[in-house]
MARBA-3410 file (N, C-alpha, C, O; in Angstrom, 1 decimal):
122
-6.8,-8.1,9.0,-7.0,-8.0,7.6,-7.9,-9.2,7.2,-7.7,-10.3,7.6 ~ -8.9,-8.9,6.5,-9.9,-9.8,6.1,-9.4,-10.8,5.0,-8.5,-10.4,4.3 ~ -9.9,-12.0,5.0,-9.5,-13.0,4.0,-10.0,-12.5,2.6,-9.5,-13.0,1.6 ~ -10.9,-11.5,2.6,-11.4,-11.1,1.3,-10.7,-9.8,0.8,-11.1,-9.3,-0.2 ~ -9.7,-9.3,1.5,-8.9,-8.2,1.1,-8.0,-8.5,-0.1,-7.3,-9.5,0.0
-8.1,-7.7,-1.2,-7.2,-8.0,-2.3,-5.7,-7.8,-1.8,-5.4,-7.0,-1.0 ~ -4.8,-8.6,-2.4,-3.4,-8.6,-2.1,-2.6,-8.4,-3.3,-2.8,-9.0,-4.4 ~ -1.5,-7.5,-3.2,-0.6,-7.3,-4.2,0.6,-8.3,-4.0,1.1,-8.4,-2.9 ~ 1.0,-9.0,-5.0,2.1,-9.9,-5.0,2.7,-10.1,-6.4,1.9,-10.3,-7.3 ~ 4.0,-10.0,-6.5,4.7,-10.2,-7.8,4.1,-9.3,-8.9,3.8,-9.8,-10.0
3.9,-8.1,-8.6,3.4,-7.1,-9.6,2.0,-7.4,-10.1,1.7,-7.1,-11.3 ~ 1.2,-8.1,-9.3,-0.2,-8.4,-9.7,-1.1,-8.2,-8.4,-0.6,-8.4,-7.3 ~ -2.3,-7.9,-8.6,-3.2,-7.8,-7.5,-4.2,-9.0,-7.6,-4.7,-9.3,-8.7 ~ -4.3,-9.7,-6.5,-5.2,-10.9,-6.5,-6.4,-10.5,-5.6,-6.3,-10.3,-4.4 ~ -7.5,-10.3,-6.3,-8.8,-9.9,-5.7,-9.7,-11.1,-5.6,-10.1,-11.7,-6.6
-10.1,-11.4,-4.3,-11.0,-12.5,-4.2,-12.4,-12.4,-4.9,-13.0,-13.4,-5.3 ~ -12.7,-11.1,-5.3,-13.9,-10.9,-6.0,-13.7,-11.3,-7.5,-14.7,-11.5,-8.2 ~ -12.5,-11.4,-7.9,-12.1,-11.8,-9.3,-11.1,-12.9,-9.3,-10.0,-12.7,-9.8 ~ -11.4,-14.1,-8.7,-10.4,-15.1,-8.5,-9.7,-15.6,-9.7,-8.5,-16.1,-9.7 ~ -10.3,-15.6,-10.9,-9.7,-16.2,-12.1,-8.8,-15.2,-12.8,-8.1,-15.7,-13.7
-8.8,-14.0,-12.4,-8.0,-13.0,-13.2,-7.2,-12.0,-12.4,-7.7,-10.9,-12.1 ~ -6.0,-12.4,-12.0,-5.2,-11.4,-11.3,-4.9,-10.2,-12.3,-4.8,-10.4,-13.5 ~ -4.7,-9.0,-11.8,-4.5,-7.8,-12.6,-3.1,-7.4,-12.4,-2.6,-7.2,-11.3 ~ -2.5,-7.1,-13.6,-1.1,-6.6,-13.5,-1.1,-5.1,-13.1,-1.9,-4.3,-13.5 ~ -0.1,-4.8,-12.2,0.0,-3.4,-11.8,0.5,-2.5,-13.0,1.1,-3.0,-13.9
0.1,-1.3,-12.9,0.4,-0.3,-13.9,-0.2,-0.5,-15.3,0.3,0.0,-16.3 ~ -1.2,-1.4,-15.4,-1.9,-1.6,-16.6,-3.2,-0.8,-16.7,-3.6,-0.4,-15.6 ~ -3.8,-0.7,-17.8,-5.1,0.0,-17.8,-6.1,-0.7,-16.9,-6.9,0.0,-16.3 ~ -6.1,-2.0,-16.9,-7.0,-2.8,-16.0,-6.7,-2.4,-14.5,-7.7,-2.4,-13.7 ~ -5.5,-2.2,-14.1,-5.1,-1.8,-12.8,-5.8,-0.5,-12.4,-6.4,-0.4,-11.3
-5.6,0.5,-13.3,-6.2,1.8,-12.9,-7.7,1.8,-13.0,-8.3,2.5,-12.2 ~ -8.3,1.0,-13.8,-9.8,0.8,-13.8,-10.2,0.1,-12.5,-11.2,0.5,-11.9 ~ -9.4,-0.9,-12.1,-9.7,-1.6,-10.8,-9.6,-0.7,-9.6,-10.5,-0.7,-8.7 ~ -8.6,0.2,-9.6,-8.5,1.2,-8.5,-9.7,2.1,-8.3,-10.0,2.5,-7.2 ~ -10.4,2.4,-9.4,-11.5,3.3,-9.3,-12.7,2.7,-8.5,-13.4,3.4,-7.9
-12.8,1.4,-8.5,-13.9,0.7,-7.8,-13.4,0.1,-6.5,-14.2,-0.2,-5.6 ~ -12.1,-0.2,-6.3,-11.6,-0.8,-5.1,-11.6,0.2,-4.0,-11.6,1.4,-4.2 ~ -11.6,-0.3,-2.7,-11.5,0.5,-1.6,-10.3,0.3,-0.7,-9.9,1.2,0.1 ~ -9.7,-0.9,-0.9,-8.4,-1.1,-0.1,-7.8,-2.4,-0.7,-8.4,-3.2,-1.4 ~ -6.5,-2.5,-0.3,-5.7,-3.7,-0.7,-4.5,-3.8,0.3,-4.2,-2.7,0.9
-3.9,-4.9,0.3,-2.6,-5.0,1.1,-1.5,-5.3,0.2,-1.6,-5.8,-0.9 ~ -0.3,-4.9,0.7,0.9,-5.1,-0.1,2.0,-5.5,0.9,2.1,-4.9,2.0 ~ 2.9,-6.5,0.5,3.9,-6.9,1.5,5.1,-6.0,1.6,5.4,-5.2,0.6 ~ 5.8,-6.0,2.7,7.0,-5.4,2.9,8.1,-6.4,2.8,8.3,-7.2,3.8 ~ 8.8,-6.5,1.7,9.8,-7.6,1.5,11.2,-7.0,1.9,11.5,-5.9,1.5
11.9,-7.8,2.7,13.3,-7.4,3.1,14.3,-8.3,2.4,14.4,-9.4,2.8 ~ 15.0,-7.7,1.4,16.0,-8.5,0.7,17.2,-9.0,1.6,17.8,-10.0,1.3 ~ 17.4,-8.3,2.7,18.5,-8.7,3.6,18.2,-10.1,4.2,19.2,-10.9,4.4 ~ 17.0,-10.4,4.5,16.6,-11.7,5.1,15.9,-12.6,4.1,15.6,-13.7,4.4 ~ 15.5,-12.0,3.0,14.9,-12.8,1.9,13.4,-13.2,2.2,13.0,-14.2,1.7
12.8,-12.4,3.1,11.4,-12.7,3.4,10.5,-11.5,3.6,11.0,-10.4,3.6 ~ 9.2,-11.7,3.7,8.3,-10.6,4.0,8.3,-10.4,5.5,8.2,-11.3,6.3 ~ 8.5,-9.1,5.8,8.6,-8.7,7.2,7.3,-8.0,7.7,7.3,-7.6,8.9 ~ 6.3,-7.9,6.9,5.1,-7.3,7.3,4.2,-6.9,6.1,4.6,-7.2,5.0 ~ 3.1,-6.3,6.4,2.2,-5.8,5.3,1.9,-4.4,5.5,1.9,-3.9,6.7
1.6,-3.7,4.4,1.0,-2.4,4.5,-0.4,-2.4,3.9,-0.6,-3.1,3.0 ~ -1.3,-1.6,4.5,-2.6,-1.6,4.0,-2.8,-0.3,3.2,-2.4,0.8,3.7 ~ -3.4,-0.4,2.0,-3.6,0.8,1.2,-5.1,1.0,1.1,-5.8,0.1,0.7 ~ -5.5,2.2,1.5,-7.0,2.5,1.6,-7.3,3.7,0.8,-6.6,4.7,0.7 ~ -8.5,3.7,0.2,-9.1,4.8,-0.5,-9.9,5.6,0.5,-10.7,5.0,1.2
-9.8,6.9,0.5,-10.5,7.7,1.5,-11.1,8.9,0.7,-10.5,9.5,-0.1 ~ -12.3,9.2,1.1,-13.0,10.4,0.5,-12.5,11.7,1.2,-12.2,11.6,2.4 ~ -12.3,12.7,0.5,-11.9,14.0,1.1,-13.0,15.0,1.1,-13.9,15.0,0.2 ~ -13.0,16.0,2.0,-14.0,17.0,2.1,-14.1,17.8,0.8,-15.2,18.2,0.4 ~ -13.0,18.1,0.2,-13.0,18.9,-1.0,-13.4,18.1,-2.2,-13.4,18.7,-3.3
-13.8,16.9,-2.0,-14.2,16.1,-3.2,-13.2,15.1,-3.6,-12.0,15.4,-3.5 ~ -13.6,14.1,-4.3,-12.7,13.1,-4.8,-12.3,12.1,-3.8,-12.5,12.2,-2.6 ~ -11.6,11.1,-4.3,-11.0,10.0,-3.4,-9.5,10.0,-3.6,-9.0,10.1,-4.7 ~ -8.8,9.7,-2.5,-7.4,9.7,-2.5,-6.9,8.4,-1.7,-7.6,7.9,-0.9 ~ -5.8,7.9,-2.1,-5.2,6.7,-1.5,-4.2,7.0,-0.5,-3.4,8.0,-0.6
-4.1,6.3,0.6,-3.1,6.4,1.7,-2.7,5.0,2.1,-3.4,4.0,2.0 ~ -1.4,4.9,2.5,-0.8,3.7,3.0,-0.8,3.8,4.5,-0.4,4.8,5.1 ~ -1.2,2.7,5.2,-1.1,2.6,6.6,-0.2,1.4,7.0,-0.3,0.3,6.4 ~ 0.5,1.6,8.1,1.4,0.5,8.6,1.6,0.8,10.1,1.9,1.9,10.5 ~ 1.4,-0.2,10.9,1.7,0.0,12.3,3.1,-0.3,12.6,3.7,-1.3,12.2
3.8,0.7,13.2,5.2,0.6,13.5,5.3,0.8,15.0,5.3,1.9,15.5 ~ 5.4,-0.3,15.8,5.3,-0.3,17.2,3.9,0.2,17.6,2.9,-0.3,17.1 ~ 3.8,1.0,18.6,2.5,1.4,19.1,1.8,2.5,18.2,0.6,2.7,18.3 ~ 2.6,3.1,17.3,2.0,4.2,16.5,1.7,3.7,15.1,2.5,3.1,14.4 ~ 0.5,4.1,14.6,0.3,3.9,13.1,1.0,4.9,12.3,1.2,6.0,12.7
1.4,4.5,11.1,2.0,5.4,10.2,1.1,5.6,9.0,0.4,4.6,8.6 ~ 1.0,6.7,8.4,0.2,7.0,7.3,1.0,7.8,6.3,1.7,8.7,6.6 ~ 1.0,7.3,5.0,1.7,7.9,3.9,0.7,8.2,2.8,0.0,7.3,2.4 ~ 0.6,9.4,2.4,-0.4,9.9,1.4,0.2,9.4,0.0,1.3,9.7,-0.3 ~ -0.7,8.8,-0.8,-0.4,8.4,-2.1,-0.9,9.3,-3.2,-0.3,9.6,-4.2
-2.2,9.7,-3.0,-2.8,10.6,-4.0,-3.9,9.9,-4.7,-4.4,8.9,-4.2 ~ -4.3,10.5,-5.8,-5.4,9.9,-6.6,-4.9,8.6,-7.3,-3.7,8.3,-7.2 ~ -5.9,7.9,-7.8,-5.6,6.6,-8.4,-4.4,6.5,-9.4,-3.7,5.6,-9.4 ~ -4.3,7.6,-10.2,-3.3,7.6,-11.2,-1.9,7.6,-10.7,-0.9,7.3,-11.4 ~ -1.7,8.0,-9.4,-0.4,8.0,-8.7,-0.1,6.7,-8.0,1.0,6.5,-7.5
-1.0,5.8,-8.0,-0.8,4.5,-7.3,-0.2,3.5,-8.3,-0.8,2.8,-9.0 ~ 1.2,3.6,-8.4,1.9,2.7,-9.3,2.8,1.8,-8.5,3.0,1.9,-7.3 ~ 3.3,0.8,-9.2,4.2,-0.2,-8.6,5.5,0.5,-8.1,6.0,0.1,-7.0 ~ 6.0,1.4,-8.8,7.2,2.1,-8.3,7.0,2.9,-7.0,7.8,2.9,-6.1 ~ 5.8,3.6,-7.0,5.5,4.4,-5.8,5.2,3.5,-4.6,5.7,3.7,-3.5
4.5,2.4,-4.8,4.2,1.4,-3.7,5.6,0.8,-3.2,5.7,0.7,-2.0 ~ 6.5,0.5,-4.1,7.7,-0.1,-3.7,8.6,0.9,-3.0,9.2,0.6,-2.0 ~ 8.6,2.2,-3.4,9.3,3.2,-2.7,8.8,3.4,-1.3,9.6,3.6,-0.3 ~ 7.5,3.4,-1.1,6.9,3.6,0.2,7.2,2.3,1.1,7.5,2.4,2.3 ~ 7.1,1.1,0.5,7.4,-0.1,1.2,8.9,-0.1,1.7,9.2,-0.5,2.8
9.8,0.4,0.8,11.2,0.5,1.2,11.4,1.4,2.4,12.1,1.1,3.3 ~ 10.7,2.6,2.3,10.9,3.6,3.4,10.3,3.0,4.7,10.9,3.2,5.7 ~ 9.2,2.4,4.6,8.6,1.8,5.8,9.5,0.7,6.4,9.6,0.6,7.6 ~ 10.0,-0.1,5.5,10.9,-1.2,5.9,12.1,-0.7,6.6,12.6,-1.2,7.6 ~ 12.7,0.4,6.0,13.9,1.0,6.5,13.7,1.6,7.8,14.5,1.6,8.8
12.5,2.3,8.0,12.1,2.9,9.2,12.0,1.8,10.3,12.4,2.0,11.5 ~ 11.4,0.7,10.0,11.2,-0.4,10.9,12.6,-0.9,11.3,12.8,-1.2,12.5 ~ 13.5,-1.0,10.4,14.9,-1.5,10.7,15.7,-0.6,11.6,16.5,-1.1,12.4 ~ 15.4,0.7,11.5,16.1,1.7,12.3,15.5,1.7,13.7,16.2,2.1,14.7 ~ 14.3,1.2,13.8,13.6,1.1,15.1,13.2,2.4,15.7,13.0,2.5,16.9
13.1,3.4,14.9,12.6,4.7,15.4,11.6,5.3,14.5,11.6,5.0,13.3 ~ 10.6,6.0,15.0,9.6,6.6,14.3,9.8,8.1,14.2,10.8,8.7,14.6 ~ 8.8,8.8,13.6,8.8,10.2,13.4,7.7,10.8,14.3,7.4,12.0,14.1 ~ 7.1,10.1,15.2,6.1,10.6,16.0,4.8,10.0,15.7,4.6,9.4,14.6 ~ 3.8,10.1,16.5,2.5,9.4,16.3,1.8,9.8,15.0,1.7,11.0,14.7
1.4,8.8,14.2,0.7,9.1,13.0,1.5,9.7,11.9,0.9,10.1,10.9 ~ 2.8,9.9,12.0,3.5,10.5,11.0,4.4,9.5,10.2,5.2,8.8,10.8 ~ 4.1,9.4,9.0,4.8,8.4,8.1,6.1,9.0,7.6,6.5,10.2,7.9 ~ 6.9,8.2,6.9,8.1,8.7,6.3,7.8,9.8,5.2,6.7,9.8,4.6 ~ 8.7,10.6,5.0,8.6,11.7,4.0,8.7,11.1,2.7,9.7,10.5,2.3
7.7,11.3,1.8,7.8,10.8,0.4,7.5,12.0,-0.5,6.7,12.9,-0.2 ~ 8.1,11.9,-1.7,7.9,13.0,-2.7,6.7,12.6,-3.5,6.4,13.4,-4.4
END
């Protein structure tokens, strides 16, 4: 992960391109920022041990049918996991936290769903 990758922490995104102004998640500025951003990272916090146990990478990807969609990536053992987020308006703090919880729980169980298959999310 590059030192220049924006990072989500405490319901704010810290973008090195905008060092003086962290952006609150789920605000109009957040959704505006998502339209120009291409990726960011977000921590996987484990309340059982009280610390961050890893990071997930969130990337915007172009689709053949047009438009851009966001996906979450996390390496779980030898296999990468991918979870589809959708368009920018679906990238919310609740959705990111739900995916982080599912990835953390999957990590805790020590088993995956097969190569490249992420946890089932609604």
